[in-house]
C-alpha positions as CSV (number, residue, x, y, z in Angstrom):
1,M,-0.3,99.9,-8.7
2,L,0.8,102.7,-11.0
3,V,0.1,105.1,-8.6
4,V,2.4,103.2,-6.0
5,I,5.1,102.6,-8.8
6,A,5.4,106.4,-9.9
7,G,4.5,108.0,-6.7
8,R,2.2,109.9,-8.2
9,T,-1.6,110.7,-8.2
10,T,-3.9,109.2,-10.7
11,V,-4.0,112.8,-12.8
12,V,-0.6,113.8,-13.7
13,E,0.4,117.0,-15.0
14,E,-3.2,118.2,-14.8
15,T,-4.9,116.5,-17.4
16,T,-3.2,113.6,-18.1
17,H,-4.5,110.3,-16.5
18,I,-1.7,108.0,-15.0
19,T,-2.3,105.3,-17.5
20,Q,-2.1,107.3,-20.5
21,W,1.2,108.9,-19.0
22,V,2.6,105.6,-18.2
23,S,2.0,104.2,-21.5
24,E,3.5,107.2,-23.5
25,K,6.7,106.4,-20.9
26,V,6.6,102.8,-21.6
27,G,6.4,103.6,-25.7
28,N,9.5,105.8,-25.2
29,G,11.4,103.0,-23.1
30,D,11.7,105.5,-20.3
31,I,11.2,103.3,-17.1
32,R,13.2,106.0,-15.2
33,G,10.9,108.5,-15.9
34,I,8.2,106.1,-14.4
35,V,9.4,104.9,-11.2
36,D,9.3,107.0,-8.0
37,P,12.2,109.7,-8.0
38,R,12.3,109.0,-4.7
39,L,13.8,105.9,-5.2
40,E,16.9,108.0,-6.5
41,G,17.5,105.0,-9.3
42,N,18.3,102.4,-6.4
43,Y,16.0,99.4,-7.6
44,N,16.5,97.0,-10.1
45,V,15.5,98.4,-13.9
46,N,14.7,94.9,-14.8
47,V,11.9,94.5,-11.9
48,A,10.7,97.9,-12.4
49,W,9.8,96.7,-16.2
50,R,8.1,93.7,-14.9
51,V,6.1,95.5,-12.6
52,V,5.1,98.1,-14.6
53,E,4.4,95.8,-17.7
54,L,1.9,93.8,-14.8
55,A,0.4,97.0,-14.0
56,M,-0.3,98.1,-17.4
57,A,-2.0,94.6,-17.8
58,C,-4.2,95.0,-15.1
59,V,-5.7,98.4,-16.6
60,S,-6.2,96.9,-19.7
61,T,-9.3,98.1,-21.7
62,N,-10.1,94.6,-22.7
63,S,-11.3,92.7,-19.1
64,S,-10.4,89.7,-20.7
65,S,-6.7,90.4,-21.0
66,R,-6.2,91.5,-17.6
67,P,-4.5,89.1,-15.6
68,N,-6.5,87.3,-12.3
69,M,-5.5,88.0,-8.8
70,N,-3.6,85.0,-8.2
71,Y,-1.5,85.9,-11.2
72,V,-0.7,89.4,-10.0
73,V,0.2,88.0,-6.7
74,R,2.2,85.5,-7.6
75,E,4.2,87.9,-9.8
76,L,4.9,90.4,-7.4
77,K,6.0,87.8,-4.7
78,E,8.4,86.4,-7.7
79,C,9.7,90.2,-7.7
80,L,10.0,90.9,-3.9
81,P,13.5,89.0,-3.5
82,Q,15.2,91.3,-6.4
83,T,13.8,94.5,-4.8
84,V,16.4,95.2,-2.0
85,P,18.7,98.1,-2.9
86,Q,21.9,96.8,-3.7
87,Q,24.0,99.8,-3.1
88,R,22.7,101.1,0.4
89,R,24.8,98.2,2.2
90,R,27.6,100.4,3.4
91,S,26.7,101.2,7.5
92,S,24.6,99.2,10.0
93,N,22.2,101.7,9.9
94,D,21.6,101.4,6.4
95,A,21.1,97.5,6.7
96,A,18.9,97.9,9.3
97,G,17.0,100.6,6.9
98,I,16.9,97.8,4.4
99,A,15.6,95.2,6.6
100,L,12.9,97.3,7.6
101,T,11.9,98.5,4.2
102,T,11.6,94.6,2.9
103,S,9.3,93.8,5.9
104,N,7.0,96.7,5.1
105,M,7.2,95.4,1.2
106,R,6.4,92.0,2.6
107,S,3.7,93.2,4.9
108,V,2.0,94.8,1.7
109,F,1.8,91.5,-0.3
110,R,0.2,89.3,2.8
111,P,-2.8,90.0,4.7
112,N,-3.1,91.2,8.3
113,T,-3.8,88.5,10.8
114,R,-7.5,89.4,12.6
């Protein structure tokens, strides 16, 4: 999840693992430094914090502190309606892009039928 949120690989800046890198950013309160810069700040900061905290819980060194998959899915589903960018609703092209993005995000959280 951290790789998706940050838009980076598991190793950041050549020697730092992404969990350590995110942990340092969280400690400094730097959510904007964590979230993929390609989003250009167009996201709900509260949702970003919630998802980053959830992702960090998933990589806890104490296995009994890690949430189970049902909890993770439930939390992500609760965040989903709040993730649609607010500022990009100016033209019909932007609205179509938002609808497509929302559709793609929903497919990530639902398994494909076989």
